[in-house]
N, C-alpha and C positions, 0 to 999 in steps of 0.2 A: 539759683541764679545769683551770682555775686554782684553786690552793689558797691561802687567805689565813689568816694567823695571827689569833689573837684569839678570844674567845669571846663569845657573844651571846644578847637576846630581844625578841620583838615585843610591843608594847603594844596598847592599843585602837586602833581605826581611826585612821590618821594622815592628815595633810594630804598631798596629792600631792607628790612630789619636785619640786624646782625645775625649772621649764621645762615642767611638765605642764599648766599652766593651771588656772583655778579651778573650772570646772564639769564637769570630766571630758571636755571636748571634745578634738578631734584637735589634736595638736601640729603646728605649722608646721615644715617642714624648712628647712635653710639655703637662703638665696636667695629665701625668700618663697613658694616654690611649694607648693601644698597637697599633703598626702600622698595616696598611693593609697587606695582604699576599704579600711577596716579588715577584716582577715581574722580577727583574734582580739581578745578583750577580756582585759585584765589586771586582776584584782581584788585589792586590798590586803586581806590576811586578818588578823583579830585572833586569831592563833594564836601560840604561844610556841615557842621553840627552846632546847634544851639541848644542850651538847656533852658527849659521853661519849667519852673518849679514854684510851688507855693500853694496855699489853701484854695485859691481860686483859679489855679492854672487850667483845670479842665473846662470850667464854665467860660473862662476867657477865650480859649481856643474854639469852643463850641460856636461862638458868635462870629468867628472870623473865617472858618474853613468849611469846605463843601461836605465833608464826611461827618458822620455822627460820632463825635469824640467820646460820648457816653459809652458807646460800645467798646471802645478801647479801654475805658476805665472799668466798666462793670460787666462786660461780656454781653450776655443775651438781653440785659435790660436796656430798653430803648433810651430811657432817661432816668436820672435820679428821682426819687419821690420828693414830695413837698418838703422843704427845709433842707434839701441837699442830700438826704440819706438815699443810698442806692436801693433800687428795687431788687427783689430776690433774683439771683443769677439763674438763668436757664441754660447757659453754656459757658465754658471757660472763656475768660477775656483773652483776646489776641495779644500778642507782644508787639505787633507793628500794624500800622494803618496808613494807606495811601490817601492823599487828599490834595486839594489845591486851595490857594488863596486867590480870590477874585477881586477886581476893582468894582466900583459902584455900578459900572455899566454892565457887569456880568462877564467880563473878559478875564482870561487867566493872567495872573501876575507871577505866581511861583508854583512849581510842582514840588510837593513835599512828601516826606515819609516821617511819620511819628513813631517813636519807640517808647513803650511804657517801661520805666525802670522800677517803680514801686511794685511791691508784691501782693499787697492786700488793700482792701477798702479802708482799713483803719489808718494806713500810712498817708502822709502828705503827697499829693500828686507830684510826680517827678518824671518829666517827659524830655526826651531828646528829639529835636526837630532837624531832619536832614533836608538840605537845599543845595542848589547849584552854588559852587564856591564863588563864582563871579558876582553873585547878588547877595552875598552874606550881609553886607552892611545895609543894603536896601531892605532885606527881610527883617533885620533887627529894628530898623527905623519904623517899618510898617507895624510891627508888633507893639512897639513902644508908643506909637501914635494913638493906639486904641486902649492902651493899658489904663490910662487915667489914674484912678485911685485903687485899682484892684491889687490884692495881695499876691503879686506874682513877681518873681525875679527872672530876668532874661539875660543870659550871658553866653558868649561864644565858648566853645569847648576846644582848647588848644592842646590837650594831652591825650586825645583819642584818635584812633585810626579807623577808617571805614573801608570794608572790603565787600566785593561781590563774590559769592561762592557758588560756582556753577558746575554741575556734574558734567563729565565728559559724555558724549553722545552714546558711547558703548557701555557706560558704567551701570545703566539700569537705575533702579530706585535705590537711592542712598539716604533716604529720609531717616530711616531708623538709626543709621550710623551717625548722622549729624545731630539727631535728637540726643544721643548719648554724649555729644561733645558740648552741649549747650551750657552745662554747669561749669565749664572750664574758663568762661570769659564773661564779659559784661552782657553782650547780646549776641545770640546766634539764632536766627529765626527765619522761616520761609519769607521770601519777598512777598509783600502783601498785594502786589499788582497782579501778576499772573505766574503760574507754575513754571513756565519756561525760563523765567529769570532767576531760578534757583533760590539762594538764601542770601541774607544780609548778615554780616559779621562786624561787630564793633568791639575793638580791643583798646587797651592802653597801648601807647606807642612803643613801649619796650617789649611788648608781647610779640612772639613769633607765631603767625597764623598756622604755619606748618606743624607746630607742636600742638596746636588746638585741634586741627582737623587732620587725622592720620591719613597718609597716602595722598596728600594734596601737593600741588606745586604752584609756583607763582606764574600767573598768566600775563601775557602782553596786553596792555590796556586797549590797544587797537583791536585785538580779538574780541574783547568785551563789547566794544561799540559795533563791530561787525555782527556779533551775535544779536544784539538788540535791534539793529537796523533790519537784519534778516527777518526778525520776528515782528517788526513794526512797532517797537516800544519807544515812545518818545520820552526823552529825559533831558532836562536842562533848557536854558533860554534859547539855544539855537533851534531846537526842535519845537519849542513852545514859546514863541516870542511874547514877552510881557506886554499886556495891553492890546494884543492883536488876536491871539488864539482864543477860540471859544471852547469851553470845557467838554461839551458833548461831541463836537467835531474832533476833539483830541482823544476820544475814546475813553473818557473818564469813567463812564458808567460800566464799560466793558472791563475796566481795570480795577473795579471795586473801590473807586475813589470818590463816590458821591452818595448821599442819602437824600431821598425825595420825601422823607417823612419826619425829619429831625426838627423842622421849624425854621425860623428866620436866621439868615446869616448874610453877610455883605455880598451883594451881587446875585442873590438868589432869584430875583424876579424873572430875569430873562431866561435863566437856566430852567426854572420850573415851567415857564410858558412853553419853551421849546420841547421839553420832555412831554408835556401833556398834549401837544399837537401830534406827537408821534412821527414827525417828519424831520429827518436829518439828511440833507442832500449831499454834504461833503464830509469826508473823514480822512484822518491820517492813515496812510497805507505804506507798506514797504514797497520800494521800487528797485528795479535793477536796470542799470544803464548798459547800453550795448557797447561792444568794442568796435573800433579803438576809442579809448577814452581821450578827451581833450587834455592838453597840458594844463596843469592846475586844476583846481576844484570847480565844480558847478557853482555859479553864484547863488547865495542864499536868497530865496524869494524869486528865483527865475520862473518865468511863466512857462507852464506846460500846455502844449497845444495838441489838438486832434489833427488828423491828416488833412482836414479841410481848413485848418487854421483857427478853429474855434477854441476859446479858452477852456481848459479842462481842470486847471488848478495851479498850484505853486509848489515848487521844490523847496523843501525846508533845509535839510542838511544831510550829510552822508560822508562816506569814506570809500575811496576807490569806486567800484562798480555798484555798491549798495548804498541805499539812502532811504529817506522817508519824505513823503510828500502829502500835501493836502489836496485831495482829488474829488471831483464830482463822481459820485457812485455810478451815475448813468454813463460815464465815459471810460470806466476802468478796463473794459474789454476791447477798447478800440486801440489802433496803433497811435502811440503818443510820442512826442518829441519836444526837445528844448532847443530853440535857436540860440546860437552863441555868436560872439563877435568874430569877424573874419568870414562872414557868410558860410558858417558851418553849423551843423546841428548834431544832436545826439539823440538816438531813440531810447525809449525806456518802456518797461513793462511793469504793471502793478499786479499785486496778488492779495487775496483775502487771507489773513493769517489763520492758521488752524485753531488757535486758541479763542477766536471770536465765537460768540454764540451762533448756533447753527441757523437760527432765524434772526435776521437783522432787519431793522426798520429802515428801509431805503426810501 
């Protein structure tokens, strides 16, 4: 894995890198021959990256985030030994980790993905932190608020690009192919949330992702959002409103984003208590709206009602007929609708995603 100096972040959707063509079509290989049929799509993401680096970067993040950062640093070891030395590895450390930052009341502030750049335990911790672009400044201020005197440097990354790499439905298992591409760039790793979200790719901005991932093509970002809404994957502040959403209702445990054994972190108390009661009455679920769709989008936070008019939850966000909503699990099999201005309504249906555990705690 190549390591490159410098710090960086992503802006709003960018033009494709030089050589990608204007309309997201396939790129011609040298010699004029057409490329083979695309096995994966590369989506340019409007997500931000912060670099968190320094001798105390791992312990600093450990006290702020829901997941066990020690696992990202040391693999199978739950925690470093006394004095900061890592325990013996029992499994290879992952390259990426999903997590949330919570407020003191235990509600979600930011959904994050961490990427480990350092290669060995002897190196200084060097971590990239992915967040919603619109809250980049807020995330940076949140981290610096708790930094105090820790030996940690926090800086936005302006020279990197972030991509989602998602296999086509008919392409089958392309993991072995992508594994072989990992050494060509800064980070190419499976999405740590769920398998259906493919891989995450981080490159320098001058790099062409199509040259890193053979047989790929640039996808339309709207298709990326349709894919994750269809799968019920929440991402960003529209899906997970800061200070409003609860981590377990946002399926954080299902998406490998929380540790219940790591010890104290900000906002832990409510989350731990909810987990140990074993009762979660509402969850984020994919929903599909009935046709004809209303002009304009469904208002974020719109009330979802049962046939009898009882509250069943709230619509969070979506695109066209697909979206994501916080729903009471007891109501998901009932006819549901949203009342709209002008004395109109739109019906919707909810579904349990296939990637959920087969036994869920309703």
